[in-house]
N, C-alpha and C positions, 0 to 999 in steps of 0.2 A: 285066683283073681284074673279076670280077663283084661288083656292089654294088647295093643296093636303096634306093630312096627310099620309105620307109614312109609318106610323107604322101600317096601316090597309090594308086589301085587299089581293088578290092573288099576290104573289111576282113577278112572271114573267110578269103578266099583268101590275102591278104598275110600274115596271122598264121600260117596253116598252112605256107605256103611258107617263111617265115622260121624257124618253130619246129621243123619236122621235122628239119632238119639238126642243130639244137641237141639234140633228143631223142636222135637217133642217136649224136652225139658224146658226150653225157652217158652214154648206155647203154654205149658202148664204154669210156669212162673208168671207169665203175663196175665193169667186168670186172676191172680191176686188183685191187680188194679182194675181189671175189666169187670170182675164181679162186684168190686167196691162201687164202681160207677153205675152199673146196671141196677143194683139194689138201692143205691143212693137215689137214683132216678125214680125208683118205685116207691120208696118209703119217705124220702126227704124232698125230692123234686130238684129243680134246676139249681137252687142254692147249694145243695149238697154236691151236685156234679161240679159246679164252679169251684167250691172250696177244695175238693179233692184234686181237681185238675191243677190249681195254682200251687198247692202244697207239694204235690207229686213232682212238679217241675224242679223244685229246690232239692228234694230228696234224690231224685234221679241224677241231678247234676253232681251232687256229692258222691253218690255211688259210682258214677262214671269216672270221677277223679281217681278214686281208689282203684277202680278197675284198670285205669291207665297206668297207675304205679305198679300194680301187681302184674301187669302185662310184661314188664321187664323180667319178672321172675318166671313167667310162663315161657318166654322166649328161651331163657337160659336152660330151664328144665328140659324143654323139647330138644335143644341142641346137645345138651349133655347126655340125654337118653339116646339120641341118635348116634352120638360118638362113644357110647358105652362107658361114660365117665361117672360111675356111681357116687364116688366120694363128693365130687363137686355138686352133683344133683341133690344129694341129701343135705349138704350145707345150705344150698339154695332153698330147699323146702323149709327148713327150720327158720331161716332168716325171713323168708316171705311171710310165714304164718305169724311170727312174733311182730313184725312190722305192721301187719294188717290189724292186729288187735290194738296196737298203740294208736293207729290212725282212727280206728273205730271209736275209741274213747274221746279223742280230740273232736271228731265230727259230732258226736252226741252233745258234748258241752257247747260247741259252737251253735248248734241249732236251738238248744234250750235257751241260750243267752241272747241270740240275735235273730231267731226265726221270725218273730212277729215283725221286726223291723224290715226284714227282707220282703215279707208279704205286703207291707205298706208301700215299699218302693215299687213293687209290682202293680200296685193299685188294685189289689184283690177285692172284687165286689162283695164277697161274703167273708169279711175279715175274721170275725170271731170264730166261725166254724172252721175256717182254714187254719187259723192259729192253733186251735185245739187239736186238729188232725196232725199238724206238723210236729208239735211238741211230743205227742205220743209216739209218732213214727221215729223220732230221734232216738228213742230207747232201743229201737231195732237196728240201729246202724252198726253196733258192735257185732251181733251175730251175722249181719249181712256182709260186713267186711271180712269176718272170719271165714264165712262160707265161700266167698269168692277166692280166697287164698287156697282153701282146701280143694275147691273145684279145679283151680289152676294146676295143682299138684297132680290130681287124678287124670285130667285131660292131657297133661304134658307127657304122660307115658302112654298115650294113645287110647285111654279108656274113656269113652264118651257115654257109655251106657249107665254106669253107676250113678252119676249125677241125675240122670233121668228117674231112676228108682227113688232117689231122695225126694225129688220134686213131686212125684206122683202122690206120695203120702201127704206132704205139706200142702199141696194144692187142694186136696180133698178136705183137709183140716180147715183151710181158709174159707172155703165155700160154706161149710157147716157153721163155722163161727160167725161169718157174715150174716147168714140168715137168722141165727140165734140172737146175736147182739143188736142188729138193726131192726129185724122184723119182730122178734119175740120180746126182747128187753127194751126196745125203742131207745137205744143209746145214741142214735144219730151218727154224725161223722166220727165221733169218738169211738163208737162201736166198730166202725169200719177200720179205724186205725189199730185198735187193740187186736182185732182178728188178724190183721197183716203182721203185726209184731210177734204175736204168739206163733204164727205159722213159720215166720222167718227164723225164729229161735229154734223151733223143732227141726227145721232143715239143717241148721248149723250143727246141732247136737248129733243128728244122725250121721252127717258127713264126718264129724270129728271122731265119733265112735268107730267108723269104718277105717279111717286112716290110722288110728291108734291100734286097731286090730292087725293091720298089715304093716307092722314095724319093719319087716324084712325088706319092704320096698320103699317106704317113706321115712322110716327111722324117726318118727315124731314122738317126743316125750314131753308131756306138759310140765314135768319137774325139771326139765333141762332146756327150757326155751332160751334162746340167745340170738344175738345178731352178729354174724360174721362180717367184719368191716369190709373186706374185699368184695364179698357177694353183695352187700348192701350198696356199695358204690357202683357196682356194675348194674344192679337192678335199677338204681336211681338214674344212672346214665341213660338207660333204655327207657325207663318208666316215666321220668319227668316230662320228656316231650309228649308222651302219650297222655299224661295227666293234664298238661297244658292244653293239648288238643281237645280232650274231653271237656275241660273247663270252658274253652272258647265256644265249643259247640253248644254247651249248656247255656252259656251267657247269651248266645245268639238266639236260642229258643226262648229264653226268658224275656229277651227284648221283643220277640214276636208276641209273647203272651201279654206283655205290657201294652203293646200297640192294639192288640185285640180287645183287652180289658176295657179300653177307652170307649168301646162300642156297647158296653153294658153286659149284664149278667147272661143274657141270651147268647150273645156272641162268644162269651167266655165258656159257657157250658157247651156250645156247639163245637168250639175248638177242641175241648177235652174229648168229646165223643169221636170226632174225626181222627184225633191223634191216636186213640186206642186202636181203631180199626187199621190205620196206616202202620202203626207199630207191629200189629199182628201180621200184616202182609209182608213186613220186612224181615220177619224171623228167619225165613229160609236163607235169604241173602246173608244175614248175620252169621247163621250157622255155617254156611259154606265158606265164608271168609275166615271164620274161626278154624274150621277144618284145614283150610288152605295154609293159614299161617303156621299151624302146628306141623303140617306135612312139610312145608318149606323149611321150618326150623330143624326138623329131624333129618331131612335130606341134606341140608347144608352141613349139619353136624357130621353126617356120614360122607360128605363131599360128593353127593349125587346131584350135581348141578343141573344136568339136562332134565332129570326127573322133576326137580323143583320148577323149572321153566314150564314143562308140559302140564304140571298140575295147575298152574295159574290159567293157562289157556282153556283147559277142560272145565275148570270151575267157573270161569267167566261165561262160557257157552251155556252151561247148565243154568246158572243164576239168571242170565238175561232171558232165556226161554221161559223159565218158571215165572219171572216177573211179568212178562207180557201176558201170560195166561191169567195171572192174578189181577192185573189191571183191567182186562176185559170183564172178568167176573164181577169185580167191585163196581165198575161203571154201570153194569146192568142191574146190580142188586142194591145199590147205595141206599135208596129210600127204605128198603126192608131191613137192612143192617142197622140203620140209625134208629128205627122204631124199637129195637131191642132194649135201648136205654131209657125208654119211656119219656121222651122229651115232649114239651108242648109244641104247638104248631110252628111258632116263630123259631125256636131253638132247632127243631128238626129241619126247617127250611135252610138255615145257614150251615148246619152240619153237612147236609147233602152237597151243597155248593162247595164247601171247603174240601170235602172228601173227593169229589169228582175232579177237582182241579189238581190237588196235591198228589193224588195217587199216581198220576202219570210220571212223577219223578222217580218211581221205583226202578225203572229201567236204567236210570243214571246211577242210582245207588248200587245196582247189581254189577255195574262195570267198575266204578272207582273203588268200591270197598274190597273187591278181589285184588286189584292192583295194590291197594294199601296193605292187604294181607301179605303180599310178597315182601314189601318193605319191612313190615313188622317182623315177619319170620326171619328176615335177614339181619334184624337188629337196627335197621335204618328208620327209627321212629321219628327222626326229624323230618323225613320226607312226608310221613303221614300228617305231621303237624302243619307243614307248609300247605299241604293239600286242603286241610280243614280250614286254615286261615283264609285260603282263597275262596272256598265256596260258602263258608258259614259267616265270615266276617266281611270280607271285601265285597262279595257279590250279593249275598242274601240281605245284609243290613242296608246297603246302599239301594238296592232294588226295592226293598220294603218301604223305605222312607219315601222314595220317589213315586212308586206306584200307589202307595197309600194316599199321597197328596192328590194324585190325578184320578184314581179309581176307587178310593176308599177301602173298605174291608176286603173286597175281592182282589184288590191290588196286592195286599199282603199275601193272600193265598197263591197268587201267580209268582210272586217273588220267591216263595218257599219251593215252588215247583221247578223254577228255572235254575236256581242256585247250584244244585249238585251236578249239573251238566258241566260246569266249569272245571271240575276235578278230573273228568274222564281223559282229556288229552294229556294232562300232567302225568297220570298213571301210565298211559301208553308210552310216553317218552322215557319214563323211569324204567319200565320193563325192558325196553329196547336198549337201554344204555349198558346193561350187564354189570352195573356197579355192585349189584347185590350178590355176585358170585364169590362170596367169602364168608366162611363161618365165623361169627363173632365169638362163639364158645372157644374156638381154637386161640383166638387172639387174647381173650381174657385169661385163658389157662397159661399162656406164655407170659402175660403180665404178672400173674401171681407167682410164677416160678422164678 
């Protein structure tokens, strides 16, 4: 099994080597929702695009909440691996996986029971289609949550390639099923949802098979699932701020969706199209921040503090440079990218405007997400929470309400573009403060003993 010790080697090469598989796997994972939208645009039209966009906002928010919680496990796994503490890492693996399955069941029941009410609160223009899509996707929350836990275990030991192989298989499965269910069987948005659920389940089963095969490293046994109280408390201590952060970010975007929905189905569909393209452009930054947090965690576990600091500076330089290139490319090609989703003229018009305004925010994300990666790797998830409250609640919501009043729909787009800039100076001050120069894994180990 291939794994990397991120405390060794040339920093930029190590970051790229680790992050590129994450970029590719994230890109392939994103094809689930992108293919759904493209084919929905071709076979169903703007109603299908709007339905999938509104439902996906809720699913993504719940998924991000569990990702925030599992992030606590990911931090500990990385630090324990860097500190060569196998016993603590194995206990964290088992607790993380068990906890994720429990939350998966809870999330599924919540969506089945309250999903339609959430869509009504959002003012979803295509309510029936959105409700059908959302309830089917709820079935997929258990494998999604389980896969995220397994992926955290694998990446925590420096192996970012294996999740890529899992996703390559499932992405192909999703595309084939989308074409068959929507194009061949004419199942509409329900077909798109079932294609996604089946593909996500396949991804989970492959990852589970892999971790069970490598018991020497992960020590995972389905007959001996349990939750270690100490590890759970440490994960929740780290993960709850991240989960709250993800929740606030999700609620912020749901509020933007609500404001945009008031302008009709064309604006709703246009927002969905622009969001998919923006999210795709953000994948490299997300991957680099993930690589940085894992590297920081391992370096702090090994007490390589200077290397942790240098990794942040190198990662930030790379992500900003790549983001500038992507911004220029998307500004030039926006009308062509939008046409891939097959929108009508009015929807395409608003999608291009939305995309060209909001894509400029990528350079701000490239900075503050890397700073947040330093805090997350150090176990200071409260800082990441404070940063998110600043940009997604205080700045984005206030600006959106004010600019919507004066500029209408375009004002909402500008609010979303400006908001992430507010977190950049916060990240700079945190990095300079040096409060992150302490391995949380060492403190938790001392607490347990």
